[in-house]
N, CA and C atoms as a LAMMPS dump frame, in Angstrom:
ITEM: TIMESTEP
0
ITEM: NUMBER OF ATOMS
651
ITEM: BOX BOUNDS ff ff ff
-5.0000000000000000e+02 5.0000000000000000e+02
-5.0000000000000000e+02 5.0000000000000000e+02
-5.0000000000000000e+02 5.0000000000000000e+02
ITEM: ATOMS id mol type element x y z
1 1 1 N 184.432 -72.128 141.144
2 1 2 C 185.407 -72.491 140.122
3 1 3 C 185.188 -71.663 138.858
4 2 1 N 183.915 -71.475 138.479
5 2 2 C 183.623 -70.671 137.291
6 2 3 C 184.209 -69.282 137.407
7 3 1 N 183.994 -68.66 138.559
8 3 2 C 184.463 -67.289 138.744
9 3 3 C 185.977 -67.231 138.707
10 4 1 N 186.652 -68.154 139.4
11 4 2 C 188.108 -68.122 139.434
12 4 3 C 188.703 -68.341 138.049
13 5 1 N 188.033 -69.099 137.196
14 5 2 C 188.571 -69.367 135.874
15 5 3 C 188.384 -68.185 134.915
16 6 1 N 187.709 -67.135 135.373
17 6 2 C 187.595 -65.938 134.545
18 6 3 C 188.885 -65.12 134.544
19 7 1 N 189.809 -65.465 135.408
20 7 2 C 191.07 -64.728 135.492
21 7 3 C 191.54 -64.689 136.926
22 8 1 N 192.551 -63.864 137.183
23 8 2 C 193.05 -63.738 138.536
24 8 3 C 191.959 -63.163 139.427
25 9 1 N 191.878 -63.601 140.68
26 9 2 C 190.784 -63.177 141.553
27 9 3 C 190.617 -61.66 141.65
28 10 1 N 191.732 -60.913 141.704
29 10 2 C 191.609 -59.466 141.865
30 10 3 C 191.148 -58.767 140.591
31 11 1 N 191.111 -59.486 139.465
32 11 2 C 190.638 -58.905 138.224
33 11 3 C 189.175 -59.208 137.957
34 12 1 N 188.529 -59.953 138.843
35 12 2 C 187.127 -60.296 138.67
36 12 3 C 186.278 -59.097 139.063
37 13 1 N 185.419 -58.654 138.171
38 13 2 C 184.61 -57.467 138.425
39 13 3 C 183.454 -57.787 139.358
40 14 1 N 183.044 -56.785 140.13
41 14 2 C 181.88 -56.961 140.979
42 14 3 C 180.63 -57.235 140.177
43 15 1 N 180.564 -56.641 138.974
44 15 2 C 179.405 -56.851 138.108
45 15 3 C 179.269 -58.329 137.756
46 16 1 N 180.378 -58.993 137.462
47 16 2 C 180.334 -60.41 137.106
48 16 3 C 179.821 -61.238 138.274
49 17 1 N 180.274 -60.914 139.472
50 17 2 C 179.841 -61.675 140.642
51 17 3 C 178.359 -61.45 140.914
52 18 1 N 177.889 -60.189 140.795
53 18 2 C 176.503 -59.881 141.103
54 18 3 C 175.552 -60.419 140.056
55 19 1 N 175.968 -60.408 138.777
56 19 2 C 175.038 -60.694 137.697
57 19 3 C 175.149 -62.084 137.097
58 20 1 N 176.22 -62.797 137.374
59 20 2 C 176.438 -64.063 136.691
60 20 3 C 175.335 -65.072 136.997
61 21 1 N 174.722 -65.608 135.944
62 21 2 C 173.687 -66.622 136.097
63 21 3 C 174.281 -68.002 136.34
64 22 1 N 175.602 -68.099 136.226
65 22 2 C 176.243 -69.385 136.439
66 22 3 C 176.583 -69.638 137.904
67 23 1 N 176.34 -68.643 138.758
68 23 2 C 176.549 -68.855 140.189
69 23 3 C 175.347 -69.605 140.755
70 24 1 N 175.586 -70.755 141.311
71 24 2 C 174.506 -71.59 141.822
72 24 3 C 174.482 -71.505 143.343
73 25 1 N 173.34 -71.156 143.888
74 25 2 C 173.209 -71.024 145.339
75 25 3 C 172.725 -72.335 145.948
76 26 1 N 173.188 -72.598 147.157
77 26 2 C 172.811 -73.83 147.835
78 26 3 C 171.294 -73.951 147.962
79 27 1 N 170.643 -72.821 148.199
80 27 2 C 169.193 -72.833 148.401
81 27 3 C 168.415 -73.271 147.162
82 28 1 N 169.074 -73.297 145.999
83 28 2 C 168.39 -73.694 144.77
84 28 3 C 168.237 -75.214 144.644
85 29 1 N 168.904 -75.965 145.526
86 29 2 C 168.838 -77.419 145.474
87 29 3 C 167.742 -77.932 146.406
88 30 1 N 167.202 -79.109 146.133
89 30 2 C 166.257 -79.737 147.079
90 30 3 C 166.934 -79.969 148.43
91 31 1 N 166.141 -80.02 149.481
92 31 2 C 166.672 -80.165 150.837
93 31 3 C 167.634 -81.34 150.991
94 32 1 N 167.308 -82.537 150.467
95 32 2 C 168.249 -83.659 150.625
96 32 3 C 169.607 -83.389 149.984
97 33 1 N 169.599 -82.701 148.826
98 33 2 C 170.871 -82.41 148.163
99 33 3 C 171.635 -81.325 148.907
100 34 1 N 170.923 -80.388 149.503
101 34 2 C 171.587 -79.381 150.324
102 34 3 C 172.344 -80.057 151.467
103 35 1 N 171.683 -80.981 152.137
104 35 2 C 172.307 -81.67 153.269
105 35 3 C 173.515 -82.488 152.818
106 36 1 N 173.4 -83.132 151.65
107 36 2 C 174.52 -83.935 151.145
108 36 3 C 175.716 -83.055 150.821
109 37 1 N 175.477 -81.909 150.215
110 37 2 C 176.577 -81.002 149.864
111 37 3 C 177.232 -80.439 151.123
112 38 1 N 176.429 -80.101 152.109
113 38 2 C 176.993 -79.597 153.355
114 38 3 C 177.81 -80.668 154.074
115 39 1 N 177.461 -81.92 153.881
116 39 2 C 178.161 -83.007 154.551
117 39 3 C 179.447 -83.397 153.827
118 40 1 N 179.396 -83.46 152.486
119 40 2 C 180.507 -84.049 151.741
120 40 3 C 181.388 -83.04 150.993
121 41 1 N 180.898 -81.831 150.769
122 41 2 C 181.698 -80.839 150.055
123 41 3 C 182.621 -80.111 151.028
124 42 1 N 183.723 -79.588 150.513
125 42 2 C 184.613 -78.755 151.316
126 42 3 C 183.998 -77.378 151.48
127 43 1 N 183.871 -76.954 152.709
128 43 2 C 183.233 -75.676 153.011
129 43 3 C 184.283 -74.727 153.59
130 44 1 N 184.414 -73.558 153.008
131 44 2 C 185.416 -72.604 153.489
132 44 3 C 184.874 -71.195 153.414
133 45 1 N 185.463 -70.319 154.187
134 45 2 C 185.158 -68.894 154.104
135 45 3 C 186.384 -68.095 154.498
136 46 1 N 186.393 -66.836 154.079
137 46 2 C 187.456 -65.907 154.453
138 46 3 C 186.827 -64.746 155.201
139 47 1 N 187.468 -64.349 156.293
140 47 2 C 186.945 -63.281 157.135
141 47 3 C 187.972 -62.158 157.228
142 48 1 N 187.528 -61.049 157.788
143 48 2 C 188.403 -59.878 157.937
144 48 3 C 188.039 -59.16 159.221
145 49 1 N 189.01 -58.498 159.823
146 49 2 C 188.722 -57.655 160.976
147 49 3 C 187.518 -56.78 160.639
148 50 1 N 186.449 -56.824 161.455
149 50 2 C 185.218 -56.116 161.086
150 50 3 C 185.391 -54.626 160.832
151 51 1 N 186.199 -53.943 161.643
152 51 2 C 186.381 -52.51 161.429
153 51 3 C 187.184 -52.238 160.162
154 52 1 N 188.169 -53.078 159.891
155 52 2 C 188.953 -52.919 158.663
156 52 3 C 188.079 -53.22 157.449
157 53 1 N 187.231 -54.208 157.581
158 53 2 C 186.314 -54.573 156.487
159 53 3 C 185.425 -53.404 156.1
160 54 1 N 184.945 -52.64 157.076
161 54 2 C 184.086 -51.495 156.771
162 54 3 C 184.859 -50.41 156.018
163 55 1 N 186.121 -50.218 156.382
164 55 2 C 186.949 -49.253 155.646
165 55 3 C 187.13 -49.715 154.209
166 56 1 N 187.452 -50.984 154.027
167 56 2 C 187.659 -51.526 152.684
168 56 3 C 186.4 -51.393 151.849
169 57 1 N 185.257 -51.68 152.461
170 57 2 C 183.983 -51.553 151.761
171 57 3 C 183.728 -50.111 151.36
172 58 1 N 183.951 -49.192 152.288
173 58 2 C 183.733 -47.773 151.98
174 58 3 C 184.631 -47.323 150.837
175 59 1 N 185.885 -47.711 150.879
176 59 2 C 186.829 -47.295 149.834
177 59 3 C 186.419 -47.814 148.457
178 60 1 N 186.001 -49.066 148.412
179 60 2 C 185.719 -49.683 147.114
180 60 3 C 184.337 -49.334 146.577
181 61 1 N 183.376 -49.061 147.46
182 61 2 C 182.005 -48.844 146.997
183 61 3 C 181.59 -47.379 146.95
184 62 1 N 182.238 -46.523 147.727
185 62 2 C 181.799 -45.134 147.78
186 62 3 C 182.859 -44.12 147.352
187 63 1 N 184.128 -44.475 147.43
188 63 2 C 185.156 -43.561 146.942
189 63 3 C 185.412 -43.737 145.457
190 64 1 N 185.043 -44.89 144.922
191 64 2 C 185.164 -45.136 143.49
192 64 3 C 183.827 -44.861 142.814
193 65 1 N 183.872 -44.633 141.529
194 65 2 C 182.655 -44.3 140.782
195 65 3 C 181.867 -45.573 140.482
196 66 1 N 181.221 -46.074 141.51
197 66 2 C 180.434 -47.3 141.391
198 66 3 C 178.968 -46.922 141.215
199 67 1 N 178.464 -47.071 140.015
200 67 2 C 177.101 -46.631 139.702
201 67 3 C 176.067 -47.366 140.539
202 68 1 N 176.26 -48.672 140.682
203 68 2 C 175.28 -49.479 141.423
204 68 3 C 175.184 -49.008 142.866
205 69 1 N 176.311 -48.832 143.537
206 69 2 C 176.28 -48.477 144.953
207 69 3 C 175.896 -47.021 145.163
208 70 1 N 176.205 -46.159 144.211
209 70 2 C 175.734 -44.774 144.357
210 70 3 C 174.221 -44.732 144.224
211 71 1 N 173.703 -45.383 143.205
212 71 2 C 172.259 -45.341 142.941
213 71 3 C 171.457 -45.959 144.083
214 72 1 N 171.936 -47.064 144.624
215 72 2 C 171.165 -47.799 145.614
216 72 3 C 171.455 -47.408 147.058
217 73 1 N 172.624 -46.791 147.296
218 73 2 C 172.989 -46.479 148.682
219 73 3 C 173.587 -45.084 148.848
220 74 1 N 174.555 -44.747 148
221 74 2 C 175.294 -43.498 148.191
222 74 3 C 174.421 -42.263 148.166
223 75 1 N 173.504 -42.21 147.23
224 75 2 C 172.651 -41.027 147.112
225 75 3 C 171.789 -40.856 148.353
226 76 1 N 171.251 -41.942 148.847
227 76 2 C 170.416 -41.884 150.04
228 76 3 C 171.235 -41.499 151.27
229 77 1 N 172.471 -41.995 151.36
230 77 2 C 173.338 -41.633 152.488
231 77 3 C 173.651 -40.142 152.453
232 78 1 N 173.939 -39.605 151.266
233 78 2 C 174.186 -38.167 151.15
234 78 3 C 172.96 -37.356 151.583
235 79 1 N 171.793 -37.827 151.19
236 79 2 C 170.566 -37.103 151.512
237 79 3 C 170.277 -37.123 153.006
238 80 1 N 170.483 -38.279 153.634
239 80 2 C 170.132 -38.413 155.047
240 80 3 C 171.173 -37.847 155.994
241 81 1 N 172.446 -38.025 155.658
242 81 2 C 173.504 -37.7 156.624
243 81 3 C 174.546 -36.716 156.098
244 82 1 N 174.504 -36.409 154.812
245 82 2 C 175.531 -35.574 154.219
246 82 3 C 175.108 -34.161 153.898
247 83 1 N 173.98 -33.73 154.476
248 83 2 C 173.485 -32.354 154.266
249 83 3 C 173.303 -32.038 152.785
250 84 1 N 172.807 -33.034 152.037
251 84 2 C 172.537 -32.862 150.61
252 84 3 C 171.08 -33.255 150.36
253 85 1 N 170.143 -32.321 150.494
254 85 2 C 168.726 -32.677 150.369
255 85 3 C 168.339 -33.246 149.013
256 86 1 N 169.069 -32.883 147.961
257 86 2 C 168.746 -33.393 146.62
258 86 3 C 170.033 -33.71 145.859
259 87 1 N 170.728 -34.798 146.225
260 87 2 C 171.985 -35.145 145.55
261 87 3 C 171.735 -35.484 144.084
262 88 1 N 172.752 -35.362 143.246
263 88 2 C 172.604 -35.726 141.836
264 88 3 C 172.074 -37.145 141.667
265 89 1 N 171.308 -37.354 140.601
266 89 2 C 170.743 -38.675 140.346
267 89 3 C 171.802 -39.688 139.929
268 90 1 N 172.824 -39.236 139.229
269 90 2 C 173.819 -40.159 138.681
270 90 3 C 175.144 -40.06 139.427
271 91 1 N 175.864 -41.164 139.439
272 91 2 C 177.184 -41.181 140.057
273 91 3 C 178.141 -40.259 139.321
274 92 1 N 178.007 -40.184 137.999
275 92 2 C 178.896 -39.337 137.212
276 92 3 C 178.777 -37.873 137.636
277 93 1 N 177.554 -37.392 137.789
278 93 2 C 177.347 -35.998 138.19
279 93 3 C 177.839 -35.766 139.62
280 94 1 N 177.581 -36.717 140.492
281 94 2 C 178.026 -36.575 141.882
282 94 3 C 179.544 -36.5 141.95
283 95 1 N 180.237 -37.367 141.2
284 95 2 C 181.691 -37.368 141.244
285 95 3 C 182.27 -36.136 140.57
286 96 1 N 181.591 -35.634 139.547
287 96 2 C 182.039 -34.404 138.893
288 96 3 C 181.984 -33.231 139.869
289 97 1 N 181.027 -33.275 140.789
290 97 2 C 180.887 -32.231 141.808
291 97 3 C 181.656 -32.575 143.085
292 98 1 N 182.394 -33.701 143.055
293 98 2 C 183.157 -34.18 144.204
294 98 3 C 182.247 -34.432 145.408
295 99 1 N 181.061 -34.981 145.126
296 99 2 C 180.12 -35.318 146.186
297 99 3 C 180.18 -36.816 146.453
298 100 1 N 180.629 -37.164 147.622
299 100 2 C 180.68 -38.556 148.049
300 100 3 C 180.292 -38.611 149.523
301 101 1 N 179.624 -39.674 149.938
302 101 2 C 179.4 -39.812 151.38
303 101 3 C 180.743 -39.888 152.103
304 102 1 N 180.835 -39.234 153.242
305 102 2 C 182.055 -39.357 154.044
306 102 3 C 182.046 -40.712 154.747
307 103 1 N 183.193 -41.097 155.273
308 103 2 C 183.251 -42.35 156.015
309 103 3 C 182.312 -42.295 157.218
310 104 1 N 182.261 -41.153 157.886
311 104 2 C 181.348 -41.022 159.021
312 104 3 C 179.899 -41.125 158.56
313 105 1 N 179.553 -40.556 157.407
314 105 2 C 178.202 -40.707 156.866
315 105 3 C 177.842 -42.182 156.704
316 106 1 N 178.797 -42.952 156.206
317 106 2 C 178.582 -44.387 156.027
318 106 3 C 178.323 -45.068 157.372
319 107 1 N 179.096 -44.708 158.395
320 107 2 C 178.907 -45.288 159.724
321 107 3 C 177.546 -44.861 160.296
322 108 1 N 177.161 -43.602 160.071
323 108 2 C 175.843 -43.149 160.521
324 108 3 C 174.736 -43.998 159.905
325 109 1 N 174.896 -44.303 158.635
326 109 2 C 173.925 -45.136 157.934
327 109 3 C 173.832 -46.518 158.583
328 110 1 N 174.962 -47.101 158.92
329 110 2 C 174.967 -48.424 159.533
330 110 3 C 174.321 -48.408 160.916
331 111 1 N 174.532 -47.338 161.662
332 111 2 C 174.038 -47.263 163.035
333 111 3 C 172.577 -46.83 163.123
334 112 1 N 172.044 -46.292 162.062
335 112 2 C 170.663 -45.817 162.059
336 112 3 C 169.715 -47.021 162.136
337 113 1 N 168.875 -47.122 163.165
338 113 2 C 167.955 -48.265 163.263
339 113 3 C 167.036 -48.403 162.055
340 114 1 N 166.74 -47.296 161.386
341 114 2 C 165.859 -47.355 160.22
342 114 3 C 166.478 -48.14 159.064
343 115 1 N 167.806 -48.204 159.022
344 115 2 C 168.465 -48.89 157.91
345 115 3 C 168.041 -50.35 157.842
346 116 1 N 168.139 -51.059 158.963
347 116 2 C 167.778 -52.479 158.96
348 116 3 C 166.265 -52.691 159.05
349 117 1 N 165.538 -51.674 159.467
350 117 2 C 164.086 -51.798 159.426
351 117 3 C 163.591 -51.818 157.985
352 118 1 N 164.272 -51.048 157.143
353 118 2 C 163.862 -50.943 155.746
354 118 3 C 164.269 -52.159 154.93
355 119 1 N 165.443 -52.721 155.21
356 119 2 C 165.933 -53.877 154.456
357 119 3 C 167.148 -54.444 155.187
358 120 1 N 167.439 -55.738 155.005
359 120 2 C 168.654 -56.298 155.604
360 120 3 C 169.89 -55.588 155.07
361 121 1 N 170.946 -55.596 155.852
362 121 2 C 172.211 -55.019 155.401
363 121 3 C 172.633 -55.64 154.07
364 122 1 N 173.191 -54.819 153.219
365 122 2 C 173.779 -55.3 151.972
366 122 3 C 174.948 -56.227 152.328
367 123 1 N 175.176 -57.312 151.562
368 123 2 C 176.192 -58.3 151.953
369 123 3 C 177.582 -57.745 152.207
370 124 1 N 177.979 -56.65 151.551
371 124 2 C 179.328 -56.128 151.756
372 124 3 C 179.529 -55.583 153.167
373 125 1 N 178.457 -55.218 153.857
374 125 2 C 178.621 -54.754 155.238
375 125 3 C 177.723 -55.525 156.221
376 126 1 N 177.071 -56.562 155.741
377 126 2 C 176.311 -57.416 156.658
378 126 3 C 177.289 -58.195 157.537
379 127 1 N 176.929 -58.403 158.787
380 127 2 C 177.789 -59.134 159.698
381 127 3 C 178.087 -60.519 159.12
382 128 1 N 179.341 -60.949 159.274
383 128 2 C 179.758 -62.219 158.698
384 128 3 C 178.989 -63.398 159.291
385 129 1 N 178.627 -63.303 160.559
386 129 2 C 177.915 -64.435 161.149
387 129 3 C 176.511 -64.564 160.576
388 130 1 N 175.949 -63.463 160.084
389 130 2 C 174.669 -63.53 159.378
390 130 3 C 174.852 -64.09 157.965
391 131 1 N 175.941 -63.683 157.322
392 131 2 C 176.179 -64.12 155.948
393 131 3 C 176.496 -65.605 155.851
394 132 1 N 177.346 -66.078 156.743
395 132 2 C 177.952 -67.408 156.578
396 132 3 C 177.489 -68.444 157.592
397 133 1 N 176.715 -68.026 158.576
398 133 2 C 176.112 -68.949 159.534
399 133 3 C 177.124 -69.95 160.13
400 134 1 N 178.199 -69.474 160.753
401 134 2 C 179.218 -70.401 161.276
402 134 3 C 178.716 -71.27 162.427
403 135 1 N 177.607 -70.887 163.056
404 135 2 C 177.077 -71.713 164.135
405 135 3 C 176.229 -72.87 163.594
406 136 1 N 175.853 -72.781 162.324
407 136 2 C 175.036 -73.824 161.708
408 136 3 C 175.826 -74.69 160.737
409 137 1 N 176.862 -74.125 160.152
410 137 2 C 177.652 -74.836 159.149
411 137 3 C 179.042 -75.106 159.72
412 138 1 N 179.472 -76.335 159.624
413 138 2 C 180.808 -76.707 160.111
414 138 3 C 181.803 -76.522 158.969
415 139 1 N 182.503 -75.396 158.99
416 139 2 C 183.444 -75.085 157.918
417 139 3 C 184.722 -75.909 158.058
418 140 1 N 185.256 -76.327 156.911
419 140 2 C 186.499 -77.094 156.901
420 140 3 C 187.727 -76.193 156.927
421 141 1 N 187.543 -74.947 156.511
422 141 2 C 188.689 -74.029 156.422
423 141 3 C 188.172 -72.606 156.594
424 142 1 N 188.807 -71.868 157.492
425 142 2 C 188.493 -70.447 157.687
426 142 3 C 189.782 -69.666 157.502
427 143 1 N 189.834 -68.873 156.456
428 143 2 C 191.003 -68.045 156.186
429 143 3 C 190.76 -66.607 156.598
430 144 1 N 191.828 -65.83 156.608
431 144 2 C 191.728 -64.417 156.993
432 144 3 C 192.257 -63.528 155.883
433 145 1 N 191.61 -62.395 155.742
434 145 2 C 192.078 -61.416 154.765
435 145 3 C 193.486 -60.94 155.112
436 146 1 N 193.787 -60.866 156.393
437 146 2 C 195.084 -60.372 156.838
438 146 3 C 196.229 -61.292 156.412
439 147 1 N 195.939 -62.562 156.212
440 147 2 C 196.944 -63.529 155.756
441 147 3 C 196.436 -64.218 154.481
442 148 1 N 195.812 -63.417 153.634
443 148 2 C 195.088 -63.954 152.48
444 148 3 C 195.966 -64.78 151.553
445 149 1 N 197.15 -64.267 151.236
446 149 2 C 198.005 -64.971 150.291
447 149 3 C 198.348 -66.377 150.79
448 150 1 N 198.822 -66.459 152.011
449 150 2 C 199.204 -67.758 152.57
450 150 3 C 197.995 -68.672 152.736
451 151 1 N 196.898 -68.102 153.208
452 151 2 C 195.716 -68.928 153.455
453 151 3 C 195.109 -69.446 152.158
454 152 1 N 195.085 -68.587 151.137
455 152 2 C 194.536 -69.021 149.849
456 152 3 C 195.385 -70.135 149.25
457 153 1 N 196.692 -69.985 149.345
458 153 2 C 197.576 -71.03 148.823
459 153 3 C 197.395 -72.333 149.593
460 154 1 N 197.211 -72.235 150.905
461 154 2 C 196.989 -73.438 151.71
462 154 3 C 195.667 -74.104 151.321
463 155 1 N 194.642 -73.309 151.114
464 155 2 C 193.351 -73.858 150.716
465 155 3 C 193.434 -74.56 149.369
466 156 1 N 194.075 -73.929 148.402
467 156 2 C 194.224 -74.548 147.079
468 156 3 C 195.03 -75.841 147.172
469 157 1 N 196.03 -75.843 148.049
470 157 2 C 196.805 -77.069 148.265
471 157 3 C 195.923 -78.165 148.861
472 158 1 N 195.113 -77.797 149.856
473 158 2 C 194.226 -78.776 150.477
474 158 3 C 193.255 -79.379 149.47
475 159 1 N 192.832 -78.541 148.508
476 159 2 C 191.864 -78.989 147.498
477 159 3 C 192.539 -79.603 146.273
478 160 1 N 193.875 -79.641 146.302
479 160 2 C 194.671 -80.159 145.183
480 160 3 C 194.386 -79.384 143.891
481 161 1 N 194.29 -78.066 144.062
482 161 2 C 194.019 -77.193 142.919
483 161 3 C 195.158 -76.204 142.673
484 162 1 N 196.28 -76.388 143.378
485 162 2 C 197.362 -75.404 143.269
486 162 3 C 197.946 -75.315 141.873
487 163 1 N 197.787 -76.362 141.063
488 163 2 C 198.297 -76.33 139.692
489 163 3 C 197.269 -75.787 138.705
490 164 1 N 196.022 -75.654 139.152
491 164 2 C 194.949 -75.179 138.272
492 164 3 C 194.618 -73.713 138.485
493 165 1 N 194.768 -73.251 139.721
494 165 2 C 194.397 -71.878 140.065
495 165 3 C 195.571 -71.215 140.772
496 166 1 N 195.961 -70.062 140.305
497 166 2 C 197.036 -69.298 140.932
498 166 3 C 196.441 -68.056 141.586
499 167 1 N 196.789 -67.854 142.833
500 167 2 C 196.29 -66.697 143.573
501 167 3 C 197.414 -65.683 143.676
502 168 1 N 197.375 -64.69 142.802
503 168 2 C 198.446 -63.693 142.75
504 168 3 C 198.281 -62.662 143.857
505 169 1 N 199.379 -62.01 144.26
506 169 2 C 199.286 -60.952 145.27
507 169 3 C 198.39 -59.817 144.803
508 170 1 N 197.793 -59.132 145.768
509 170 2 C 196.923 -58 145.44
510 170 3 C 197.699 -56.92 144.71
511 171 1 N 197.04 -56.279 143.731
512 171 2 C 197.694 -55.237 142.953
513 171 3 C 197.362 -53.846 143.468
514 172 1 N 196.391 -53.757 144.384
515 172 2 C 196.035 -52.469 144.962
516 172 3 C 196.429 -52.45 146.427
517 173 1 N 196.59 -51.237 146.948
518 173 2 C 196.887 -51.112 148.368
519 173 3 C 195.669 -51.522 149.178
520 174 1 N 195.837 -52.487 150.048
521 174 2 C 194.74 -52.921 150.888
522 174 3 C 194.732 -52.126 152.186
523 175 1 N 193.565 -52.035 152.771
524 175 2 C 193.463 -51.405 154.082
525 175 3 C 194.19 -52.27 155.099
526 176 1 N 195.039 -51.661 155.884
527 176 2 C 195.79 -52.404 156.895
528 176 3 C 195.323 -51.983 158.283
529 177 1 N 195.483 -52.857 159.258
530 177 2 C 195.084 -52.493 160.625
531 177 3 C 195.778 -51.225 161.124
532 178 1 N 196.984 -50.962 160.629
533 178 2 C 197.727 -49.786 161.089
534 178 3 C 197.048 -48.471 160.692
535 179 1 N 196.247 -48.504 159.632
536 179 2 C 195.6 -47.273 159.17
537 179 3 C 194.211 -47.08 159.759
538 180 1 N 193.756 -48.041 160.557
539 180 2 C 192.393 -47.99 161.079
540 180 3 C 192.161 -46.741 161.932
541 181 1 N 193.12 -46.405 162.783
542 181 2 C 192.953 -45.256 163.675
543 181 3 C 192.725 -43.982 162.893
544 182 1 N 193.467 -43.801 161.799
545 182 2 C 193.305 -42.595 160.992
546 182 3 C 191.886 -42.49 160.432
547 183 1 N 191.343 -43.596 159.97
548 183 2 C 189.982 -43.566 159.421
549 183 3 C 188.955 -43.272 160.51
550 184 1 N 189.096 -43.912 161.641
551 184 2 C 188.065 -43.796 162.674
552 184 3 C 188.184 -42.531 163.508
553 185 1 N 189.229 -41.752 163.289
554 185 2 C 189.307 -40.448 163.967
555 185 3 C 188.163 -39.539 163.541
556 186 1 N 187.603 -39.791 162.354
557 186 2 C 186.494 -38.959 161.87
558 186 3 C 185.154 -39.389 162.469
559 187 1 N 185.164 -40.462 163.23
560 187 2 C 183.929 -41.008 163.814
561 187 3 C 183.929 -40.721 165.312
562 188 1 N 182.904 -40.077 165.851
563 188 2 C 182.874 -39.795 167.297
564 188 3 C 182.975 -41.07 168.131
565 189 1 N 183.533 -40.926 169.327
566 189 2 C 183.784 -42.071 170.197
567 189 3 C 182.519 -42.873 170.468
568 190 1 N 181.422 -42.208 170.77
569 190 2 C 180.191 -42.926 171.082
570 190 3 C 179.7 -43.738 169.886
571 191 1 N 179.874 -43.198 168.692
572 191 2 C 179.48 -43.935 167.491
573 191 3 C 180.379 -45.159 167.291
574 192 1 N 181.658 -45.03 167.604
575 192 2 C 182.566 -46.18 167.489
576 192 3 C 182.147 -47.293 168.444
577 193 1 N 181.751 -46.916 169.648
578 193 2 C 181.328 -47.916 170.626
579 193 3 C 180.051 -48.615 170.167
580 194 1 N 179.133 -47.871 169.597
581 194 2 C 177.914 -48.483 169.073
582 194 3 C 178.228 -49.397 167.892
583 195 1 N 179.176 -48.977 167.08
584 195 2 C 179.566 -49.789 165.928
585 195 3 C 180.177 -51.108 166.376
586 196 1 N 180.979 -51.053 167.438
587 196 2 C 181.556 -52.297 167.957
588 196 3 C 180.449 -53.233 168.418
589 197 1 N 179.45 -52.718 169.099
590 197 2 C 178.346 -53.563 169.546
591 197 3 C 177.648 -54.207 168.351
592 198 1 N 177.53 -53.46 167.268
593 198 2 C 176.856 -53.96 166.071
594 198 3 C 177.605 -55.132 165.45
595 199 1 N 178.945 -55.104 165.557
596 199 2 C 179.773 -56.144 164.935
597 199 3 C 180.505 -57.002 165.967
598 200 1 N 180.091 -56.918 167.23
599 200 2 C 180.806 -57.628 168.286
600 200 3 C 180.838 -59.133 168.047
601 201 1 N 179.754 -59.697 167.565
602 201 2 C 179.717 -61.146 167.343
603 201 3 C 180.782 -61.579 166.34
604 202 1 N 181.02 -60.763 165.314
605 202 2 C 182.063 -61.103 164.338
606 202 3 C 183.449 -61.069 164.978
607 203 1 N 183.692 -60.055 165.803
608 203 2 C 184.978 -60.002 166.515
609 203 3 C 185.186 -61.266 167.338
610 204 1 N 184.167 -61.664 168.069
611 204 2 C 184.3 -62.791 168.985
612 204 3 C 184.369 -64.128 168.254
613 205 1 N 183.478 -64.345 167.301
614 205 2 C 183.401 -65.644 166.626
615 205 3 C 184.656 -65.963 165.814
616 206 1 N 185.275 -64.92 165.243
617 206 2 C 186.4 -65.161 164.345
618 206 3 C 187.744 -64.782 164.947
619 207 1 N 187.751 -64.559 166.277
620 207 2 C 189.01 -64.42 166.992
621 207 3 C 189.731 -63.1 166.796
622 208 1 N 189 -62.023 166.521
623 208 2 C 189.64 -60.718 166.397
624 208 3 C 189.594 -59.979 167.735
625 209 1 N 190.674 -59.311 168.044
626 209 2 C 190.752 -58.597 169.315
627 209 3 C 189.829 -57.386 169.317
628 210 1 N 189.289 -57.111 170.475
629 210 2 C 188.501 -55.909 170.644
630 210 3 C 189.4 -54.689 170.43
631 211 1 N 188.982 -53.716 169.59
632 211 2 C 189.86 -52.568 169.281
633 211 3 C 189.826 -51.51 170.38
634 212 1 N 190.434 -51.838 171.502
635 212 2 C 190.343 -50.962 172.673
636 212 3 C 190.887 -49.56 172.405
637 213 1 N 191.892 -49.464 171.536
638 213 2 C 192.46 -48.146 171.244
639 213 3 C 191.434 -47.214 170.614
640 214 1 N 190.421 -47.783 169.993
641 214 2 C 189.372 -46.97 169.372
642 214 3 C 188.178 -46.754 170.281
643 215 1 N 188.104 -47.52 171.352
644 215 2 C 186.892 -47.508 172.187
645 215 3 C 187.099 -46.927 173.572
646 216 1 N 188.352 -46.704 173.981
647 216 2 C 188.636 -46.295 175.351
648 216 3 C 189.253 -44.913 175.465
649 217 1 N 189.124 -44.108 174.439
650 217 2 C 189.75 -42.774 174.494
651 217 3 C 189.061 -41.906 175.542
């Protein structure tokens, strides 16, 4: 509620979400209170086609001048997979030189076994079943990014918050399933098949079709 009251959802900065001290995590409560909240509170999540989600993540975190993601991920991806042994230290210098990890570089990073050996996946590309534990938590509402406007309005109606919070249409072009093929043409077939295995549980658990057009060429 705190975050939504900062303005329209699409105007909320990633910095606010990452840094806000007013975000309270379930794990911060004693065990009995955690169980009570899981039992009596409304629990919801929104999911997205896993392959489309990776495109959206790449566009927002690596094609834009995001200092946090360049410093913590982009520079290392360029060094390991982008034939840049010593990429610029700052995002500003990298963007001035038009140096960005390619989409395939990003996929290489995800498929590299060393990535998860070093640290868990960052939440923007961590599998949804790891993030949200749908096998452990009984969600009251599961919405989809593909039908976000309708689903968000339905959720607000269910919570009787439709008069308090307005969910406006997105102001930027979102990644659509129709554009997926164009993005994944830059990724070799074998890498696409490995990527599907990596995110197969998300496809299955949340009812997304297997992208055969990308896997059977």
